[in-house]
RODO-2510 file (C-alpha; in nm, 4 decimals, decimal comma):
residues 382
     n   res          X          Y          Z
     1     m    20,2160     8,6363     9,7832
     2     g    19,9235     8,6977     9,6136
     3     l    19,8346     9,0320     9,7548
     4     s    20,2054     9,0595     9,7221
     5     a    20,1939     9,0502     9,3228
     6     l    19,8709     9,2337     9,3294
     7     a    20,0245     9,5223     9,5501
     8     l    20,3962     9,5274     9,3289
     9     e    20,2740     9,5042     8,9658
    10     d    20,2877     9,8928     8,9512
    11     n    20,6457     9,8993     9,0798
    12     p    20,9240     9,9592     8,9417
    13     v    21,0422     9,6293     9,0744
    14     f    20,8319     9,4044     9,0006
    15     p    20,9777     9,2088     8,6985
    16     t    20,7270     9,2589     8,4125
    17     y    20,6994     9,6381     8,5158
    18     p    20,5366     9,8454     8,3488
    19     n    20,3159     9,5229     8,2095
    20     r    20,1032     9,3315     8,4462
    21     m    20,1427     8,9226     8,4974
    22     a    19,9928     8,7991     8,1589
    23     t    19,7048     8,5013     8,2363
    24     a    19,9342     8,2731     8,0719
    25     d    20,1887     8,3029     8,3641
    26     v    19,9459     8,3141     8,6165
    27     t    19,7552     8,0196     8,5443
    28     a    20,1395     7,7957     8,5139
    29     g    20,1833     7,9238     8,8622
    30     l    20,4122     8,1925     8,7996
    31     v    20,2592     8,4938     9,0660
    32     l    20,4629     8,3629     9,3396
    33     p    20,8514     8,3702     9,2237
    34     q    20,7515     8,7231     9,0495
    35     a    20,6307     8,8051     9,3868
    36     a    20,9548     8,6528     9,5917
    37     v    21,1863     8,8319     9,3179
    38     a    20,9904     9,1627     9,3822
    39     l    21,0007     9,1700     9,7409
    40     l    21,3968     8,9608     9,7810
    41     g    21,5552     9,0429     9,4406
    42     t    21,7929     8,7091     9,3436
    43     g    21,7605     8,5854     9,7057
    44     g    21,3437     8,5344     9,6576
    45     a    21,4075     8,3339     9,3225
    46     a    21,6617     8,0870     9,5281
    47     a    21,3844     8,0927     9,8174
    48     t    21,1290     7,9962     9,5596
    49     l    21,3058     7,7210     9,3962
    50     l    21,3703     7,5834     9,7469
    51     l    21,0801     7,5525     9,8351
    52     i    20,9143     7,4496     9,5101
    53     f    21,1321     7,1612     9,5573
    54     m    21,0828     7,0602     9,8951
    55     a    20,6638     7,1084     9,8478
    56     v    20,7344     6,8587     9,4967
    57     t    20,9439     6,6316     9,7217
    58     s    20,7212     6,5882     9,9788
    59     a    20,4063     6,5761     9,8422
    60     m    20,5579     6,2928     9,5432
    61     s    20,7120     6,1042     9,8497
    62     a    20,3361     6,1163    10,0628
    63     e    20,1806     5,9490     9,6899
    64     l    20,4204     5,6609     9,6737
    65     i    20,3875     5,5990    10,0163
    66     a    20,0097     5,5729    10,0200
    67     v    20,0275     5,4128     9,7119
    68     s    20,2186     5,1448     9,7730
    69     s    20,0856     5,0908    10,0446
    70     i    19,6842     5,0545     9,9227
    71     f    19,8848     4,8322     9,6252
    72     t    20,0648     4,6257     9,9091
    73     y    19,8002     4,5419    10,1905
    74     d    19,5000     4,6354    10,0384
    75     i    19,5241     4,4797     9,6916
    76     y    19,7773     4,2375     9,7056
    77     q    19,7875     4,1233    10,0073
    78     t    19,4152     4,1176    10,0690
    79     y    19,3068     3,9560     9,7384
    80     i    19,6237     3,7746     9,5326
    81     k    19,8147     3,7063     9,8200
    82     p    19,7011     3,6479    10,1692
    83     d    20,0083     3,4570    10,2979
    84     a    20,2576     3,6259    10,1554
    85     s    20,6189     3,6495    10,3530
    86     g    20,7476     4,0160    10,4654
    87     r    21,0552     3,9722    10,2240
    88     r    20,7921     3,9707     9,9872
    89     l    20,5841     4,2461    10,0705
    90     i    20,8541     4,4622    10,0512
    91     y    20,9079     4,3235     9,7464
    92     m    20,5982     4,4603     9,5853
    93     s    20,5621     4,7836     9,7768
    94     h    20,9129     4,9106     9,6217
    95     t    20,7824     4,7816     9,2609
    96     s    20,4609     4,9636     9,3152
    97     c    20,6873     5,2917     9,3811
    98     v    20,8826     5,2258     9,1171
    99     v    20,5503     5,1463     8,8235
   100     y    20,3972     5,4536     8,9947
   101     a    20,6494     5,7227     8,9623
   102     v    20,6988     5,6025     8,6019
   103     i    20,3318     5,6666     8,5188
   104     m    20,2873     5,9595     8,7200
   105     a    20,5901     6,1312     8,5574
   106     s    20,4979     6,0785     8,1928
   107     f    20,1733     6,2043     8,2148
   108     s    20,2530     6,5295     8,3754
   109     t    20,4777     6,5491     8,1102
   110     g    20,1713     6,4605     7,8549
   111     l    19,9536     6,7276     8,0321
   112     y    20,2578     7,0002     7,9706
   113     y    20,2909     6,9748     7,5655
   114     a    19,8988     6,8872     7,5800
   115     g    19,8724     7,2968     7,7205
   116     i    19,6982     7,1989     8,0491
   117     s    19,8055     7,4571     8,2812
   118     m    19,8365     7,4454     8,6844
   119     g    19,5068     7,6459     8,7040
   120     y    19,3158     7,3885     8,4754
   121     l    19,4890     7,0981     8,6501
   122     y    19,3865     7,2498     9,0136
   123     l    19,0177     7,2514     8,9058
   124     m    18,9782     6,9374     8,7321
   125     m    19,0713     6,7487     9,0651
   126     g    18,7998     6,8622     9,1777
   127     v    18,5795     6,6760     8,9036
   128     i    18,7469     6,4110     8,9465
   129     i    18,8340     6,3535     9,2879
   130     s    18,5031     6,5384     9,4666
   131     g    18,3336     6,2030     9,4605
   132     a    18,5127     6,0638     9,7511
   133     v    18,4885     6,3219     9,9901
   134     l    18,1491     6,2045    10,1326
   135     p    18,1438     5,8706    10,0941
   136     a    18,5214     5,8776    10,2500
   137     s    18,4288     6,1063    10,5575
   138     l    18,1379     5,9086    10,6443
   139     t    18,2891     5,5857    10,6439
   140     l    18,4361     5,6706    10,9485
   141     l    18,1944     5,9176    11,0945
   142     w    17,8359     5,6916    10,9942
   143     d    17,7694     5,3179    11,0852
   144     r    17,4820     5,3293    10,8422
   145     q    17,6712     5,3700    10,5363
   146     s    17,7078     5,0569    10,3579
   147     w    18,0011     4,8825    10,1576
   148     a    17,7755     4,9266     9,8650
   149     a    17,7497     5,2889     9,8689
   150     a    18,1460     5,3851     9,9758
   151     t    18,2325     5,1744     9,7065
   152     f    17,9929     5,2574     9,4311
   153     s    17,9205     5,6059     9,5124
   154     p    18,2829     5,7386     9,4487
   155     p    18,2649     5,6718     9,0378
   156     l    17,9238     5,7232     8,9763
   157     a    17,9315     6,0987     9,1327
   158     l    18,2365     6,0887     8,8853
   159     l    18,0530     5,9894     8,6166
   160     c    17,7992     6,2546     8,6805
   161     s    18,0703     6,4768     8,7641
   162     l    18,2349     6,4820     8,4100
   163     i    17,8382     6,4950     8,2189
   164     a    17,8240     6,8359     8,3873
   165     w    18,1051     6,9381     8,2966
   166     l    18,1801     6,8537     7,9578
   167     v    17,7886     6,9371     7,8649
   168     t    17,8785     7,3178     8,0187
   169     a    18,1298     7,3517     7,8056
   170     s    17,9904     7,2315     7,4970
   171     k    17,6323     7,4182     7,5412
   172     e    17,8486     7,7465     7,6725
   173     g    18,1700     7,7338     7,4063
   174     g    18,0398     7,5373     7,1101
   175     s    18,3306     7,2809     7,1296
   176     l    18,5203     7,0605     7,3510
   177     s    18,8549     7,2515     7,3671
   178     v    19,0622     7,3203     7,6267
   179     t    19,0087     7,6966     7,6727
   180     n    18,6173     7,5660     7,6980
   181     t    18,6832     7,3419     7,9310
   182     g    18,8703     7,5005     8,1324
   183     a    18,6170     7,7633     8,1811
   184     n    18,4697     7,8654     8,5088
   185     n    18,1431     7,7468     8,4774
   186     p    18,2031     7,4389     8,3472
   187     m    18,4221     7,3548     8,5809
   188     l    18,1827     7,4952     8,8403
   189     a    17,9107     7,2941     8,7091
   190     g    18,1616     6,9620     8,7695
   191     n    18,3099     7,0091     9,1162
   192     v    17,9427     7,0949     9,3073
   193     v    17,7825     6,7720     9,1038
   194     a    18,1049     6,5392     9,1957
   195     l    18,0490     6,6951     9,5761
   196     l    17,6766     6,7108     9,6158
   197     a    17,5882     6,3418     9,3618
   198     p    17,6771     6,1376     9,7074
   199     c    17,4393     6,2812     9,8494
   200     i    17,2424     6,1176     9,6124
   201     f    17,3558     5,8117     9,5825
   202     i    17,4464     5,7412     9,9299
   203     p    17,1056     5,7000    10,0820
   204     i    17,0298     5,5155     9,7779
   205     l    17,2975     5,2149     9,8648
   206     s    17,2886     5,2641    10,1961
   207     f    16,8938     5,1201    10,2574
   208     a    16,7842     5,0089     9,9032
   209     p    16,5935     4,6073     9,9662
   210     g    16,9386     4,3945    10,0185
   211     l    17,1925     4,6308    10,0581
   212     r    17,1517     4,7677    10,3999
   213     k    17,3542     4,6471    10,6447
   214     p    17,3470     4,6606    11,0879
   215     k    17,5403     4,9310    11,2417
   216     y    17,8852     4,9323    11,1714
   217     d    18,1287     4,9128    11,5118
   218     w    18,4201     4,9388    11,3659
   219     l    18,5404     4,6189    11,5253
   220     s    18,7155     4,4958    11,2232
   221     m    18,9755     4,7961    11,1935
   222     k    19,1665     4,5841    11,5286
   223     l    19,1249     4,2903    11,3199
   224     i    19,4384     4,5033    11,0739
   225     r    19,7399     4,2890    11,1016
   226     k    20,0837     4,3992    11,0371
   227     g    20,3189     4,2067    10,7714
   228     d    20,5032     3,9425    10,8540
   229     d    20,8623     3,9899    10,9128
   230     s    20,9715     3,6394    11,0759
   231     d    21,1762     3,5387    10,6972
   232     m    21,4008     3,8440    10,7268
   233     a    21,3861     3,8599    11,1238
   234     a    21,5583     3,5231    11,0770
   235     a    21,7772     3,5993    10,7995
   236     a    21,9105     3,8943    10,9851
   237     h    21,9548     3,7112    11,3240
   238     l    21,6842     3,8904    11,4625
   239     d    21,4931     3,7829    11,7597
   240     l    21,1892     4,0568    11,7266
   241     e    21,0484     3,9934    12,1054
   242     l    21,3755     4,2305    12,1569
   243     v    21,2833     4,4926    11,9006
   244     p    21,1357     4,8320    12,1225
   245     g    20,7543     4,8626    12,0325
   246     q    20,7099     4,5147    11,8996
   247     s    20,5446     4,3612    12,1759
   248     t    20,1942     4,2746    12,2309
   249     q    19,9559     4,5884    12,4681
   250     s    19,8525     4,4846    12,7789
   251     d    19,4538     4,4906    12,7914
   252     h    19,5361     4,8194    13,0644
   253     e    19,7355     4,9766    12,7966
   254     e    19,4904     4,9463    12,5085
   255     q    19,1812     5,0522    12,7349
   256     m    19,4253     5,3767    12,8145
   257     e    19,5007     5,4408    12,4724
   258     q    19,1435     5,4352    12,3614
   259     h    19,0688     5,6584    12,6567
   260     q    19,3127     5,9371    12,4828
   261     l    19,1899     5,8964    12,0957
   262     q    18,8473     5,9385    12,2542
   263     r    18,9539     6,2249    12,3807
   264     a    19,1545     6,3678    12,1223
   265     a    18,8588     6,3291    11,8501
   266     k    18,6291     6,4811    12,1094
   267     i    18,8495     6,7986    12,0859
   268     a    18,8892     6,7703    11,7341
   269     r    18,5406     6,7961    11,6301
   270     y    18,4226     7,0690    11,8330
   271     m    18,7428     7,1999    11,6727
   272     t    18,6309     7,1088    11,3279
   273     l    18,2628     7,2404    11,3939
   274     f    18,3702     7,6130    11,5827
   275     l    18,6031     7,6619    11,2597
   276     t    18,3855     7,5959    11,0005
   277     l    18,0890     7,8075    11,1128
   278     a    18,3408     8,0671    11,1724
   279     l    18,5946     8,0984    10,8811
   280     l    18,2779     7,9709    10,6416
   281     v    17,9399     8,1436    10,7513
   282     l    17,9820     8,3531    11,0758
   283     w    18,2624     8,5751    10,9166
   284     p    18,2154     8,5626    10,5344
   285     f    17,8227     8,5471    10,5142
   286     p    17,7362     8,8748    10,6699
   287     m    18,0243     9,0902    10,5065
   288     y    17,9184     8,9280    10,1552
   289     g    17,5057     8,9750    10,2957
   290     s    17,5909     9,3551    10,3570
   291     g    17,7993     9,4367    10,0300
   292     y    18,0890     9,5393    10,2534
   293     i    18,4134     9,7005    10,1046
   294     f    18,7256     9,6996    10,3189
   295     s    18,8353    10,0031    10,4534
   296     k    19,2333    10,0823    10,4512
   297     k    19,1746    10,0422    10,8710
   298     f    19,0045     9,7151    10,7944
   299     f    19,2027     9,5386    10,5172
   300     t    19,5172     9,6021    10,7051
   301     g    19,3819     9,4447    11,0170
   302     w    19,2741     9,1530    10,7591
   303     v    19,6485     9,1001    10,6465
   304     s    19,7287     9,1357    10,9807
   305     v    19,5697     8,8309    11,0779
   306     g    19,6657     8,6217    10,7535
   307     i    20,0172     8,6446    10,8440
   308     l    19,9252     8,6083    11,2237
   309     w    19,7475     8,3116    11,1547
   310     l    20,0322     8,1730    10,8960
   311     f    20,3035     8,1944    11,1397
   312     c    20,0786     8,0199    11,4417
   313     s    20,0305     7,7657    11,1899
   314     s    20,3771     7,7604    11,1359
   315     l    20,4898     7,6993    11,5182
   316     c    20,2831     7,4107    11,5408
   317     v    20,2979     7,1996    11,2116
   318     g    20,7097     7,3134    11,1959
   319     v    20,7832     7,3949    11,5437
   320     y    20,6069     7,1687    11,7809
   321     p    20,6740     6,8647    11,6160
   322     l    21,0470     6,9221    11,6885
   323     w    21,0334     7,0297    12,0882
   324     e    20,7932     6,7168    12,1430
   325     g    20,9934     6,4157    11,9189
   326     r    21,3388     6,6197    12,0757
   327     h    21,4121     6,3211    12,3494
   328     t    21,3914     6,0600    12,0320
   329     s    21,5459     6,3010    11,7967
   330     s    21,8464     6,3060    12,0715
   331     r    21,8610     5,9338    12,0930
   332     t    21,8992     5,8741    11,7516
   333     i    22,1368     6,1511    11,6554
   334     k    22,3522     6,0104    11,9201
   335     a    22,3267     5,6801    11,8038
   336     i    22,4411     5,7845    11,4938
   337     f    22,7167     5,9499    11,6210
   338     l    22,8467     5,6533    11,8110
   339     d    22,7689     5,4513    11,5480
   340     i    23,0199     5,7049    11,2577
   341     t    23,2708     5,7315    11,5944
   342     g    23,3178     5,3780    11,6453
   343     k    23,1872     5,3369    12,0003
   344     r    22,8513     5,1891    11,9758
   345     k    22,8624     4,8470    12,1822
   346     p    22,8977     4,5679    11,9432
   347     i    22,5500     4,3557    11,8712
   348     m    22,6218     4,0151    11,8294
   349     h    22,4892     3,8693    11,4874
   350     g    22,1939     4,1605    11,4748
   351     r    22,0501     4,0509    11,8110
   352     a    21,9973     4,3232    12,0731
   353     t    22,1893     4,2170    12,3755
   354     i    22,0070     4,2065    12,6714
   355     a    22,1361     4,5049    12,8845
   356     e    22,0460     4,7317    12,5825
   357     t    21,7301     4,6389    12,5215
   358     a    21,6515     4,6494    12,9439
   359     d    21,7685     5,0059    12,9010
   360     v    21,5160     5,0975    12,6354
   361     e    21,2348     4,9477    12,8354
   362     d    21,3602     5,1066    13,0976
   363     k    21,3836     5,4738    12,9593
   364     i    21,0013     5,3528    12,7803
   365     d    20,8595     5,2555    13,1255
   366     e    20,9728     5,5448    13,3263
   367     k    20,8300     5,7631    13,0428
   368     k    20,5124     5,5298    13,1454
   369     g    20,5155     5,5487    13,4761
   370     v    20,4821     5,1815    13,4725
   371     d    20,7318     4,9599    13,7345
   372     t    20,9911     4,7766    13,5326
   373     p    21,0996     4,4325    13,6661
   374     p    21,4487     4,4622    13,8169
   375     e    21,5627     4,1848    13,5775
   376     v    21,5371     3,9877    13,2370
   377     p    21,5693     3,6467    13,2772
   378     v    21,8791     3,4855    13,0112
   379     g    21,6591     3,4679    12,6513
   380     g    21,5090     3,7635    12,6317
   381     k    21,1815     3,6561    12,7512
   382     m    20,9865     3,8068    13,0947
***
């Protein structure tokens, strides 16, 4: 859409014609709606509104889930109340969602009235959070990183990035205004320092005397436990052992799952390495070094590859999951229809009947290729 806006700015269909878009409009994120209106008219405006609404709501939903999970399980259950019941954990999760939503709504409103544009915010995000990129990645990829390096590298990198950002802005602009701090060089200095500062802090905090630890084997990850839902199950008269997916995995199933995860991890590593080298080194560096200027044919090919990439990404992200989950979606829609029409078999006291549970487990076992015992004893336990 950015390329479309550049191509259509001198066309009468563009909303700002004959003038170019103002810098303030560009930084406010209005390139997308302007280009959409030029291409599709009022339909483009409606499509843009729908797209932004979906993006904002899905992003906020993801943030709420992340914040509530971190607060509930990593802070509240771990350090404040380890024996918290499932009902209490759900209450704390809901409370954290409400508090976080109010804080973020107030904060974003304050940024708007302070004159902070979308472009400024995008660049400032790198200054603030880039210091966590390397520590977070090495937490999963390097068994020598200590807890001190993972814990203290991000805030130390943040401190260094803020100093680099504000000092550069003050030296170049003479004062710390929104315009000066949002300039390219100060933002570049802050982002680069934030990203690379952990390269110094992580080795120091990992190998310093008293902080060096033996290799981490990631076995503690398997000790992460679920919340205790027994109180809510008792109140709803549910037997958790009859709920599909609640049964404990056998050793064979766990080994198979680990084998599949290792295979997927190997594919992901090779694909990541290939795409990183291809998109960041092999493709752009020779073109930059040679000073090549795009011809019309080359630029057409460049745009065509970009459009093809978008279609392939849309198929992988939007269509393939629907196909992969078609059986689950079909069962869910069927169950909803049966509930609405009143044709679903009654479940006494909220407890799944033996026949229903066995039917679900039969379907799961057929899909896995596991033989199911011919009958289920009374009581629901094998």
